[in-house]
N, C-alpha and C positions, 0 to 999 in steps of 0.2 A: 508294667505300671500298676501301682497299688490303687486301691479304691480311693484313698485320700488324694492321691495325685491326680486321678481322673476327675474327681470332684472339683479339685482346685483348677484344673485345666478348663473344665466346663464352665466354671464360674467366671474365669477370666475371659473366655470366649464370649460369654453372655454380656459381660461389661463392655467389651470392645464393640459388640454388635449394637450397643445402645439400648438394650431392653432390660438390663438388670434393675434399673431404678423402678420400673413398673412392677417387676416381680417382687422387689423388696417391699413395696407398698402393699401389694396383694397378699404376700405371705404374712404380714403383720396385722392385717385386718381382723382375722378371727380373735386374736388376743385383745385387740382394741375393743371389739364388741363385747367380749366377755369380761373386760376389765371392771366394769361397773358392779358386777356380781361377785367379784373375788373378795376374799378377806384382806385386811390390812397387810399382813405378812406377804400374801401372794401378790398383792398389788405392787408392793415395793420390790419384790423379786422380779416382777414383770418389767417394772421401770428399769431395774438394773440390767436385765437381759437386753431390752430394746436399746438402752443407751450404749451398751457394749457393742451391739450389732451396728448401731449408727456409727460408732467410732471405727469399727472394722470397715464399714462402707467408705468412710473418709480415707482410710489408709489404702483401700483397694482403688478408689478413684484416683488418688495421687500416683499410685504405681502404674495404672493403666493409661490414664488420660494425660499425665505429665503436664500440669499447668505451668505457665511461665513463672507465676508468683504463687508460692505455697504457704506464706505466713498465715493468711486467714484460715486456711484449711487445717493447719497444725493447731491453731487456736480452737477450732471446732472440735478436733480430736481430743484436745485437752479438756474442753468443756464436757464432752461426752464421758470422759474418764471420771471427772468429778461427780457427774450425775450418777454414773453407774456405781461408783464406790459408795457414795452417800446412801443411795437407795438400798444397796446390799447391806450396809450397816443397819439401816432402819429395819429391814426385813429380819435380820438376825435378832434385833432387839425385840421385835414383836414375837418372834418364836420363843425367845427367852422369857417372855412375860414381863419385860420392862420397857414399855413404850417410852419414847423420848418425852421430856418435859423441859420447857424453858429453852434458852439458847445454848447449843452445844457445839463441839468441834465439828460434828457431822453436819449441823446446820450451816456452819461457816463454809465447809467444803461444797455443800449444795449451792449456797448463795454465790460462791466463786464461779459456778457454772454460768450464772447470768452475766457476770462481768466478762467472762471469757467469750461468751456468745456475742455480747455487744462489741468487744474488741475485734472479734472475727468479722462481724458485719462491716466495721470501719475499714478493716484491711482488705476485704473483698471489694468494697466500693473503691478503694484507692488503686485498684488495678488499672482503672482507666480514668482516674480523676486526681486532682490535686488534694492536698490535705484539708483545705478549707472548703472544697466544693460541696455544696448542699448543706453546709452547717447552718446558714441562716434559716433555711426552710425547716431543718431539724429543730433548731432552737424555737421557732414559732410554734411548731407542733408540740414541743416539750412544754412550753409555757401554757399552752392551751390544755394539755393533759394534766399539768399541775393544778390548774384551776378546777377542772372537772373532777380530778381525783380528790382534791380537798373538799369541794362542796358536796360531792355525792358519796364519797367513800370514807376518807379520813375523818372529816368533821363529824358526821352523824354516827359513825360506827366506833370511832376511837376517841376523838377529842371530847365529844359530849358525854360519852359513857365512861370516861376515866380509863380508857384502855392503854394509855401510855405507861401506866404502872402495873399492868396485869402480867407483864412478862411474856405475852404471846408474841410469837415470831411472825404471825400472819401479816402484820403491818409492813414487814420488810418486802413482801411480794410486789405490791403496787409501786413501791419506791424503786426496786430493782427493775421492774418492767419499764419504768421511765427511761432507764439507760438503753435497754434493748429497743424500745420504740423509737427513741431519738436516732439511733444508728440505723434502724430499718428505714426511717424516712430519708436519711442521708443517702443510703444505698439506692432507694427508689429514684431520688432526684439526680444524684451525681454519677450513676453507673453508666449513663448513656442508654442505649437500647437494652431493655431487660431481656435476659436469656431465660430459658426454662429453669435453669438452676437458681437464678435470682428469684423467680416467681415462687419456686418451692420453698426457698429460705424465708421469703416474706410471709408466705402462708403459715410456715412453722411459727414465726414470731407472732402473727395474729392469733394463732391457736393458743400459744403459751399465754399471751396477755389476757385473752378472754377466759381461759381456764383459771388463771390466777385471780382475776376479778371475782369470778363466781366463788372460788375457794375463800377469798378474803371476806366476802359478804357472808358466806356460810359459817365460817369459824367465828367471825365477829358476832354473829347472831346466836352463838352457842352450839354450832354444829360440831360433828366429829373432827378430830385432828387430821384424819386421813382425807377428808374432803368428800364432796358429793360425787356421784357417778359421772356427771358431766365433766367435772374437772379431771377425774381419773382418765377418762377416754381422751380428753384434750391433751393431757401431758404425754400419753402414749403416742398420739398422733404427731406431737411435736418431734419426738425422737424419729419416728418413721419418715417424716418430711425432710428432716435434716440429712438422714442417711440416703434418701432418694436423691436429694440435691447433689450430694457428693458423687453418687454413682452415675448421674446423667452426664453425657459427653460434653455438654455446654459448660461444665464447670471449668474447662480449660480455655473457653473462648475469650478472646480479647474484647474489651469494651471500649467504646469511643470516649475520648476525653471531652467532658462537657463543662470543664472548669471555666472556659471562656465564653460559653453560650449564654445568650439572654434567656430569661424566663419568658416563655411564650405569653404574649399579651392577649390571650383569648378571654372570652367572657367567663368561661368556667374557672380559669385560674384567678381572675379578678374576684369572682363570687366566692371562691374558696378563701382568699385572704380577707375579704370583708367579713365572712362568717367567723373566721378565727379571731379577728379583732373584736367582733361583737360578743363573742362568747364570754369574755372576761366581765364586762359590765352586767350582762344578763345573769351570769352565775352569781355575781356579787349581790345583785338585787334580789335574786331568789334566796340566797343565804340570809340576807338581812330580814327579809319578810318572814322566813322560817324562824329566826331567832326572836323577832318581835312577837310572833304568835306564841312562842314558847315562854316569853318573858325572860329570856336569858340571852341578852345581847353579848356577842363575843367579838372583840376588836379584830381578832385574827381572821374572822369571816370576811372582813372588809380589807384588811391590810394585805393578806396573802393574794387574793384575786387581783387587787389593784396593782400590787407589785409585779405580778405575772403579766398583767395587761400592759403595764409600763414597759416591761422588758420586751414584750411583743412589739410595742410601738417602736422602741429603739432598734430592734432587729429589722423591722420593716424599713426604717429610715436608712439603716446600713445597706439593706438590699436595694433600696431606691438609689442610694449614692453609688453603689457598685454598678447598678444598671446604667445610671447616667454616665459614669466613667467609661463603661463598656460601649455605650452608644457613641460617645465622643471618640473613643479609640477606633470603633468601627467606621465612624464618619471620616476620620483621618486616613484610615486604611483605604476606604472607598475612594476618597479624593486622590490618594496616591495611585491607586489602581486605575482610576479614570485617566490620570495624567500619563501613566505608563501605557495604557491602552491607546490613548491619543497618539503617543509617539510610535507605538507599534503599528497602529492603523496607518499613520503617515508613511512609515517604512514599507508596510505591505502594499500600500497604494503605489509607492515608488517602484517597488519590485514588480507589481502587476503591470506597470506601464513602461518598464525599462528592461533591457537585456542584461543578464547577469554577467556575461563574458566581457562585453565592451563598455557597458554602462550607458549605451545609447538608448533612446526611446525604442520601443518594440512595435509590433504590428498593431496592437490595440491602440497605442498612442497615435500612430499614423492614421488609423481609421477615424479617431476622434478629431484629429487636426484636419483631415480631409473634409469631414462633415462640417466643421466650422468654416473652413475656407470656401466651401461650395455655397455657403449662405451669403458670401460677399459678392459684389458686382464684378470684381476682377480676381477670380480665385487663384489664378496662377498656373503652374505646371508641375507635374509629378515625373520624376526620373526613377526608374527601377534599374538597379545595377546588380549584375551577377558576375563573379570572377570567372575567368576562363581557365579551365584545367585545375580548379582547386582540389578536386578529388584526387588528382595525381599527386599533389603535395601531401595529402593525408596518407595516401598509399605508400609513397616513397619515403617520407621522413617521419611519419607518425602523427597522431592527433595533437600532441603538445605543440609541435611545430605549426600545424594547421591553425590551432587556436592563437598562437603568437602572431601568425600572419594576419589573422582576422583583426587582432587588436592593433597591429601596425597599420593595416589598411583603414581601420576606423579612425585612427589618429590623422592619417593623411587626408581622408575625406573630410573630417571635421575642419581641418585647416583650409581646405579648398572651398568648402561650402560657406564657412564663416557664420556670422550671426544672422544673416538675412534669411537663411533657409533652415529647414528642419531635417536633420539627418537621423535615420533610424536603421536598425538591423531587423529585417523581417524574419530571418532564420537562416541557418546554414551559412552559405557565402553570399547571401542576397541582401542588398541594402536598398534603401529608398531615400530620395531627397525631395522634399516638398519646397517649392520655390513660390511663395505667395506673391501675387501681383506681377509675375514674370510672364512676358509674352514669348512668341516664337523666336524672335531674334536673340533676345537675352538668354533664353533656354538653350539655343544652339551654341552660344558662346560658352555657357556653363558646362555643357556636355563636353566640348573639346578640351576645356580646362581639366575636367575630371579624368578624361581619357589620358591626357598627357601626364597628370599627376600619378596615375596608377601604372604607367609604363616604366617609371623609374624603378630600378632594382630595390628590393626590400631585404635588409639584413636582419634575420631572426635566428636566434639560437645557433649561431655559428654557420648559418647557411645564407648564401646570397641568392635570393629568389627573384625571378622575373615573372611578373603576372600582368595580365591585361584584363579588360572587362568589356562586357557587352551591356548596352544600355537601351532600355525601352522608354520612349518619351510619350507622355500623354498630357495634352493640354486640357485643362479642366473646364474650359468655357462651355462645352456642350454636355458635361457630365451631370448625372442626376443623383449619384450616391457613391460612397466610398468603395463599396463592393464592385461596382461597375468600373470605377477608375482603376482599381488594383488589377482587375481581370484584363482590362484593355492594355494597361502598361505591361503586364506579363506577356500578352500576345506580341506586343511590339518587341519585347526583350527576346522572345523565342525567334522572332523574325531576324533580329540582329545576329543571333547565334547561327541561324541557318545561312545567313549571308556571308559568313566568314569570321565572325567574332572580332573583338577589338574595334568595335564600331557602335554606332547608335542607329536606331530605326524609330521613326515616329508612328504612332498608332494611326491606322487608316481603317475605315469601315470595311474595306475589302479583306482585312485580316480576320475580322469577325465572320464574314461570309465564308472565307476559306476554312476557318475552324469549324463552322457548322457543316460544311461539306465533308470535312475530315471526320467529324463525329458520325455523320450519316454513312460515310464509307465504312467506318469501323463496324457499325451495327450491321450493315449489309454483309460485310466480310465475315463477321462472326457466324452468320447463318449459312454462309457458303462453304466454310471450311468443313471438310469431312464429307462433302457431297461431290457430285460430278461436275459442279460448276468450276471447280479448281482443276485445271488440266496442266500437263507438262508438255512443252514443246522442246525440240532438241535441235541444236546447231552443231554441224559436224566440225571436228578438228582433224586437220590433215597433216601428214608428214610431208615436210617440204623437200625431203630427199627422195621418197618413193612415190609421192602423190597419192598414197592410199589413206583411207579413213583409219584413224587410230582411236578416236574417242568422240563423244558428243558432250556438249554442255547442256545440262537440264535447266530450262528457263520456264518459270511459272507463268501461267496466264489465267486470268479470271474471265470466264465465259458465261455471263448471265443468260438464261434462256430468252431467246427472242431479241437479244441485243448484241452489239459488236463486242468483241473481246476487249477487256481492260488491260492495258499495259502495266508492267510492274512499277514503273515510275509513278503511276497514279494511285497505287494502293500499298506498295511496300513501305513507304515512310509511315503511313498510318498504322500498318501492322507492327512496325518497330516500336512506335511510341506507345501503342496500346498493349504490347506483349503478345498479340496474336501471332507474331512471327514464329513463336515456338511451335504451336500446333500446325501452323501453315508449313513451316520448314520440315517438320516431321512427315507430313503428308507427301510433300514433294520428294523427300528422300526415299520413302517407301515405294512411291510410284516409279521413280527413276530406277531404283534397283530392280524392281519387277520387270520393267520394260527392257533394261539393259542386259538382263540375265540371258535372254534368247539371242541378242546380238553378239554377246561375248562368246556364247557357245558356238555360234555359226561363223562369225567373222572376226572374233578376237577383239571386238570393240569394247572400250572402257567408257565410263560415264563420270562427268564432273558435276558435282552438286555444290551450289553456293550455301554457305553456312553463316548465319547471323551471329553477332556477338552475344545476343541474348540466348541463343541456343547453346553456345559454348559455355555460358555461365551456369547452365543447368547441371546439377550434380550427377544426373544419370544420362548425360548425352552419349558417352561412349557405349553404354549398355544399349541405348536405343539404336545406334548405328549397327552394332553387332546383331541386334534382333532383326533389323531390316535386311542385312546381308543373309542371315540364316533363313528367314522366311522366303526370300526371293531365290536363293541358290546362287547368287552372284558372288564370285570369289572376292576376297578383300583386296587383292592386287588390282582388280578391275575398277575400284572406286577411288576417285580423287575428290577430296574435300577442298573447296575453294574458299579462301578467306581473304580479308583485307589486311593491309600492313598494320593498321592501328590496333588490331586485336591483340597483337603480341608485344606491343611496345609498352614499356613502363613496368612498374611494380604493382602490388596490390593483389587481393585475393582473386579477382576476376581474371587477371592476366595469368596468375599461377594456375588457376583452374583450367583455363583454355589450353595452356601449354601441356598440362598433365593429360588432358583428354587426347590431344593430338599425338603426344609421345606414346601413349598407350595404344592408340589405334595404328600408328605407324609400326609398332612392334608386331601387330597382326598382319601387316602388309598393305594397309591403306596408305595412299600417298596424299601429300598436302601441297596445294598450289597457292601462291600469293597473287591475288588479282590486282590489276591496275598498278603494277610495279612502276615506281618512278614518280608517282603523283603524290605520295605520302611522305613518310619519314625517311625512307631510303637509307636506313642505318646499316652499315656493313656488319655491325656486331650481331644483329639479329639474323642476318643471312648466314653467318658462320655458326651461330650457337643454337638457333631455334629449330624445331622439328619441321622443316619444309623440304620439298623435293623439286618444285617447279616454280619458275617465275613467269607470269603472264605480263607481257609488255603492253602497256596501255595504248589504245588506238590513237591517242594524240601524238605518238612518236612515229606513226606511219609516214614514210617519205611522200610528200605531196607539195606542190606549189613551189613558191620561191624559197621556202625554208627547208627544202629537201636535203640539202647538203648537211645542215646542222642536225637534222633528224637522223640521217644515216649515221653520223658520228655518234650520236647518243645511243642508237640501237646497237652499233658495233661495240660500244663500251659496256652496255648492259649484257650483251651476249658473251663477251669475253670474260666479264666478271662472273657470270653464272657458270660458265664452263670451268673456270678456275676453281670454283667452289663445288664442282660436280653437280650442278643443278641444270635441269632441262629448261628450255625456253619455249614459250608459246606466244606468238604475236597476234594481238587482237586487232580487229578492224581492217583485215585484208580485203580490199574491194576490187583490186585490179590484178591482172597478170604481171604487170610491171612491178607492183609492190611485192608480189610473191617471189619474183625473180631476184629482186634486190635482197630480200630477207634470206633467200637461199644462199646467195653469195656471201652474206654476212655470217653465215653459220647458224642461223636460227633453226631450231629443231622442227617446230610445228607452226601452223598458221590456222587462223579462225576468222571468218568474216563472210560477207555476202558473196565474195568471189567463189566460195565453195558451197554456199547454200544458206538460205535464210532459215530461221527457226521454224520448225514444222512439227505437226503432231506425230505420235509414235508410228501410225500406219504409213504415213508418207515417208518417214525416216527409214522404215523397214524397206519400202520400195526403192529408196535411194541406194541402200546398201546392196540390194539385189540387182541393181542395174550395172551399167558398165563402170569399170574402175577408172579413176582419174589417171591421167598420164603424168609422169614426173615433170616438174617445172624445169624449163631450160632457160637460162638467162640469155637474153638477146644482147647484141652489141650495144644497142642504144642504152639498155638498162645498165650494162657494165660501165659504159662511159659515164652515165649519170651517177653511178656509184662512186667512180674515181673523182668526179667533180665535187 
C-alpha cells in the first residue's frame, strides 16, 4: 500500500469514527489566526485553499456518511467550488499587479456562492420539512433585516453618500446576506431538532453575515478592497465551519417534520415576535430623526421601513391564520381521537369483563355482580359448575375440540339459565351461575335442570361427546364478600367431585373445617416426610397353592411421636392434592426396597409398592426406581409396582408418560400389578395391550353373605380372564379360611388379607418369615358345596 493510499484509508477511518470534523477545524485554525496579517494575494490564496478543502470535506462526508438526501450537500460543494475559483482568480490578479476593480465575472462567480449556500440551506431544511415550513418566520426575520440594513447600513453608507453610482460591489454583500440569513432562519425553525451539523452550518452563516457587515462598513468608509482583518478571519472560519459540518456524522441524520407543528406559545417566542414588529417603527423613527437633524429628509427612509413593517404584519397574520387552522385541525383530530378512545375503552372494558372464547362474563364480572347482590336483602344463590373429564377430551381429541365443547356447553347453559341469572366462565372448564333472589328450593330445581341439560350428548367437530358436570351450591344469605362466596362454592364443588361427580353438593361449614384440617395435615406431613415419623408396614401375600409367603405389600404409616399412628386414608388424599405424594412415595419405595432386600435374599420374598399417578407423571420416575433398587441391592424381579386402573386409561401426555415408565421398568424385570381390579374401567383393551403382569381382585368380590354365589361367579370370570391373558391374580381382603379355600378352587394364584396377617413393621414381618411356614389351604366339603351353589 502506497503512502497516498494509507493516508486516504486513515482519513476515511477518522471520518467514520466521527472525529474528522474536529481535526478539520483544528487544522485550519493556524491559517485563520494568521489570515489578518497576510497580504491580499496570500489571503485570497488562503480562501481558495480553505474553500477547496471544505468542498473536499463535503465530498468525503457524502461518500462516508451516505445521507438519504444529497441535493443540499451537492449545492454546498458547488458553492465551495465557486468560492475557491473566484479567490484563486483574485489571488492571481494581485500577484499580476492588476487588482480587480468594479463588477467582474469573478465577482459574479463569487456572488453565486452566496446563492448556492442559500439554496443548500433550503434543501437541507427540506430533509425533514415541507417546502413552506418556516417560511413565515424566515420572512419576518428578512423584513426586519431589511429595515435594519437600510437604516444602519445602506442609507447612511450608500444612499446618503451617493454610493449607488460609485461602482463599488460592497453593497452587494448585505443584499446577498439577506438570502442566506432568510434560509438559515428557515433551517433553524423547520428542521426539527437541530443536529450538530445544523449548528455548524448556522454558525458558518452567522460568521459570514458578521464578516460581510464589517467589510461593507469598512469599504464604504474608504477602507481597503481586501477588507479588515476581522472580516478576513471570519471568511476563513466560514469555510472551516462548512467543511466541519459536512464531515460530522450527523450530516446524514434524519430530522423530524415540523411542518404541522404549532409555534410554541411561550413567553420568549411572544417577546421575539413583539420585538420584530416593533423594530420597523422604531427604526423608521430613528431614520426620520436623523434626516431631520441633517436637514435632508428622504422619503425612502420612511417608505422602505414602513413597507417592511407592513410585510411583517401580513406575514404574522398569515402565521396566525395558519396557527388557527392548525389548532382547529388539531381540535378535530383530538375530538376524533377521544371518540375512538371512548370506543376502544368500551371495548377494552368489555374484554376485561368477558371471556374471549365464549363471550360470557368472566370471573371479574362475577365478583362485581356478587358484591352488588350481597348488598341486597335477598342476594340469591351461586352455582359453580365444573365439567367432569374435560381434560380427557383435550387429551383425546385436541384443544380445538375442547374449545368447541366449551362453546357448545356455554350455549346450552345460557339457554338453561335464561335471562333471570348471570352465567359466567371462570376459566378452563369452570362456569358460574348467579341466581339473584333465588332460595334453596328454586336453586335445587335449577341445579337439576342444569345437570339434565349437560347430560345430553354434544356434537362438536364431528365427535359426539358425552359430558357431565359437578356443581357446588352456595346460598348467599350468610356471605360477607365475593371472595368468600367463590371459595365456599369451590369447596362444595370439590365435595361433589369426591362424592362421585355428575351431582351437586351444597356448601356446609363442615367443608371449611375439613379444608382447614386438610391444610393443617399437609403442613404437618411436609415436616414429617424424610424423617422417622414415616414408616412402612408390610402385609404378607401368600400362594394359595403352597401356602407359602411370596411377597409383601408395603403400606405407609405416619407415626407422630407420642401419638397413635395415622392411617393412609387420613393423609394420602391430602398428600395427593398437595403434591407431597411424590416425595412421600419415593421415601416409601426406598424404605421398602431396603427392607425387602434381606427377605428376598433369605426367603425369596418380593415386595409390592403402591405408586401414585403423580409419581408416574414425573419425568424421572423410572430413574428413581432404578436408583432405589441399586442402592438397596434388591433385584428388579423382586419389585412389583402397584397402580390403579385409571392411570393407564385414555390418551394424553400423562398416560403416555406412565405407560412409557412402566414399559421401561418391565424391560428391567420389574412387574406391574393393577390394584382393585373390577371397580374401575375394567377395559379388556388395556388388559391386552398395556404393560401389566398381575390383577389384584378387589376385596368387595370376596365371597360372603347372601351374595356369595354372585361374587364367586365374578371372581371365577376375573381369574379365567386373567389366566387367558397370562396374568397372575391376587385376591385382596381374604379374612377367613373358607374364603381362601374358595379362591383356591377357583384357580386364584395368591391371597392377601387379615387371614394371613395384618400390616406390621419390618421387624415383626421378619419374625413372621422366620417362624413356621403356613400349611397349604385345603378346600372343605362345605366350601366346595358353597362354591357349586
